C-alpha positions in Angstrom: -20.4 0.1 -7.1 -17.3 -2.1 -6.7 -13.8 -1.0 -7.7 -10.6 -3.0 -7.6 -7.2 -1.3 -7.5 -3.9 -3.1 -7.9 -0.8 -1.0 -7.1 2.8 -1.9 -7.8 1.9 -5.6 -7.4 4.6 -8.2 -7.6 4.7 -11.9 -6.9 7.8 -14.1 -6.5 8.2 -17.9 -6.1 11.6 -18.7 -4.7 14.0 -16.5 -6.8 11.7 -16.2 -9.9 9.5 -13.1 -10.3 6.1 -14.1 -11.8 5.2 -10.4 -12.3 6.5 -7.1 -11.1 5.2 -3.5 -10.9 1.7 -4.2 -12.1 -1.0 -1.5 -11.7 -4.7 -1.9 -12.5 -7.8 0.2 -11.8 -11.1 -1.6 -12.5 -14.7 -0.4 -12.1 -18.0 -2.2 -12.6 -18.6 -2.6 -16.4 -14.9 -3.1 -17.1 -13.5 -6.3 -18.6 -9.9 -7.3 -18.5 -8.0 -10.1 -20.3 -4.8 -11.3 -18.7 -2.9 -13.0 -21.5 0.4 -14.9 -21.7 1.8 -18.3 -22.6 1.2 -21.4 -20.4 3.2 -21.1 -17.2 3.5 -17.3 -17.5 1.6 -16.7 -14.2 -1.9 -15.8 -15.3 -3.6 -18.1 -12.7 -1.2 -16.8 -10.1 -2.2 -13.2 -10.7 -5.9 -14.2 -10.7 -5.5 -15.9 -7.3 -3.8 -12.8 -6.0 -6.6 -10.6 -7.1 -9.1 -13.0 -5.5 -7.2 -12.9 -2.2 -6.4 -16.6 -2.2 -2.6 -15.9 -2.7 -0.7 -13.0 -1.0 1.4 -10.6 -3.1 5.2 -10.4 -2.4 5.1 -6.6 -2.9 2.4 -4.0 -3.6 -1.2 -3.9 -2.7 -4.7 -4.8 -3.8 -7.8 -3.1 -2.5 -11.5 -3.5 -3.0 -13.9 -0.6 -2.5 -17.7 -0.5 -2.5 -18.4 3.1 -3.4 -15.9 4.9 -1.1 -15.8 2.2 1.6 -12.8 -0.1 1.7 -13.8 -3.8 1.9 -11.7 -5.9 4.4 -9.7 -8.7 2.6 -11.5 -11.4 4.6 -14.8 -10.2 3.0 -13.6 -10.1 -0.6 -15.0 -13.5 -1.3 -18.5 -12.2 -0.8 -18.1 -10.1 -4.0 -16.4 -12.7 -6.2 -17.4 -15.7 -8.3 -14.6 -17.9 -9.8 -14.6 -20.5 -12.5 -11.5 -22.6 -13.5 -10.8 -26.0 -14.8 -8.8 -26.9 -11.7 -11.6 -26.1 -9.3 -13.6 -29.3 -8.3 -17.3 -29.8 -8.2 -19.0 -31.9 -5.5 -19.3 -35.1 -7.6 -21.5 -37.0 -5.3 -24.3 -34.5 -5.8 -26.8 -34.4 -8.7 -26.8 -31.3 -10.9 -29.9 -30.0 -9.2 -28.4 -30.6 -5.8 -25.1 -28.9 -6.8 -26.9 -25.8 -8.0 -29.0 -25.6 -4.8 -25.9 -26.2 -2.6 -23.9 -23.4 -4.4 -26.6 -20.9 -3.9 -26.8 -21.5 -0.2 -23.5 -19.4 -0.2 -24.1 -17.1 -3.1 -27.3 -15.1 -3.9 -28.5 -16.1 -7.4 -28.8 -13.4 -10.0 -31.6 -15.3 -11.7 -34.1 -18.0 -10.9 -32.5 -21.3 -10.0 -35.0 -23.2 -12.1 -33.6 -21.5 -15.2 -29.9 -22.4 -14.7 -29.9 -26.0 -15.8 -31.8 -25.0 -18.9 -29.5 -22.1 -19.7 -26.4 -24.2 -19.4 -28.0 -26.8 -21.7 -28.2 -29.6 -19.2 -31.8 -29.6 -18.1 -32.2 -33.2 -19.2 -29.4 -34.2 -16.7 -30.8 -32.5 -13.6 -31.0 -35.7 -11.6 -27.7 -37.2 -12.8 -24.7 -37.2 -10.4 -21.9 -34.8 -11.3 -19.5 -37.8 -11.3 -21.2 -39.1 -14.5 -20.7 -35.8 -16.4 -18.1 -35.3 -19.1 -15.3 -32.7 -18.5 -17.2 -30.3 -20.9 -20.4 -30.6 -19.1 -18.6 -29.9 -15.8 -17.1 -26.8 -17.3 -20.5 -25.6 -18.4 -21.7 -26.0 -14.8 -18.7 -24.1 -13.4 -19.2 -21.2 -15.8 -23.0 -21.1 -15.1 -22.5 -21.0 -11.4 -20.0 -18.2 -11.7 -22.0 -16.1 -14.1 -25.3 -16.6 -12.3 -24.0 -15.6 -8.9 -25.2 -12.1 -7.9 -21.7 -10.7 -7.4 -19.9 -7.6 -8.9 -16.6 -9.4 -9.8 -16.4 -12.5 -12.0 -13.0 -14.2 -12.4 -12.6 -16.8 -15.2 -9.5 -18.9 -15.8 -9.2 -20.6 -19.2 -13.0 -20.6 -19.5 -13.3 -22.7 -22.7 -11.1 -25.6 -21.5 -12.8 -28.9 -22.3 -15.6 -27.2 -24.3 -16.4 -28.2 -27.9 -17.3 -25.7 -30.6 -20.9 -25.5 -29.5 -19.8 -25.0 -25.9 -17.4 -22.2 -26.9 -20.2 -20.4 -28.8 -22.4 -20.8 -25.8 -19.7 -19.3 -23.5 -19.1 -16.3 -25.8 -22.8 -15.6 -25.8 -23.3 -16.1 -22.1 -20.3 -14.1 -20.9 -21.3 -11.1 -23.0 -24.9 -11.3 -22.0 -24.5 -11.7 -18.3 -21.3 -9.8 -17.3 -21.8 -6.3 -18.8 -22.6 -4.7 -15.4 -19.8 -6.3 -13.5 -16.0 -6.4 -13.4 -14.9 -9.3 -15.5 -11.4 -10.7 -15.5 -10.5 -13.5 -17.9 -7.1 -15.4 -17.9 -6.3 -16.9 -21.3 -3.9 -17.4 -24.1 -6.8 -17.9 -26.6 -8.2 -14.9 -28.5 -11.6 -16.5 -28.7 -12.0 -16.4 -24.9 -11.2 -12.7 -24.5 -12.0 -10.9 -27.8 -14.8 -8.9 -26.1 -12.6 -7.6 -23.3 -12.1 -3.8 -23.2 -8.7 -4.0 -21.6 -5.8 -6.5 -22.2 -2.5 -7.0 -20.5 0.3 -9.6 -21.3 2.2 -10.8 -18.3 5.5 -10.9 -20.2 5.4 -7.1 -20.0 5.6 -7.2 -16.2 8.5 -9.5 -15.5 11.2 -6.8 -15.3 
């Protein structure tokens, strides 16, 4: 069982503190919403939790049962979806799915993923031909269907229409209940199911 502990975490860019004195304790089955206005630092905190950005102060630790996981191995336990992450656009959808799961173990059969994300009719189409909403479905599908204990989602319904938002809400609740789920958003519809919520404005002093 994975646990993530954040102790007295703080991040500063130049002279501006993005957040200070932030503490979290997350276990598998927990869900956390990181909320705040645009530019408040939600994505920065998520990147710090993922290990892709260092903290200015404090610490973050991952443990599997009682064993501490080295920071260079955190990525093995994480899947991440965000509008600013790029997909390999020269690949077809089918090739993209196969390529992703050379690095992550799939939680379900690969043959099911294109159907579940609603794009089975486009399996042989190149990603470069997809709309922004279709690409977002792919990103979310790859994150949720990777067999990892920690799922990080940044503004997950960006570029999704009403049907896509309903699909996201159903998928995230169906496929994340046994993991740690962290969602960054300023939209209630993206985080209404989260058991814990924090607002970054509360951690700037």
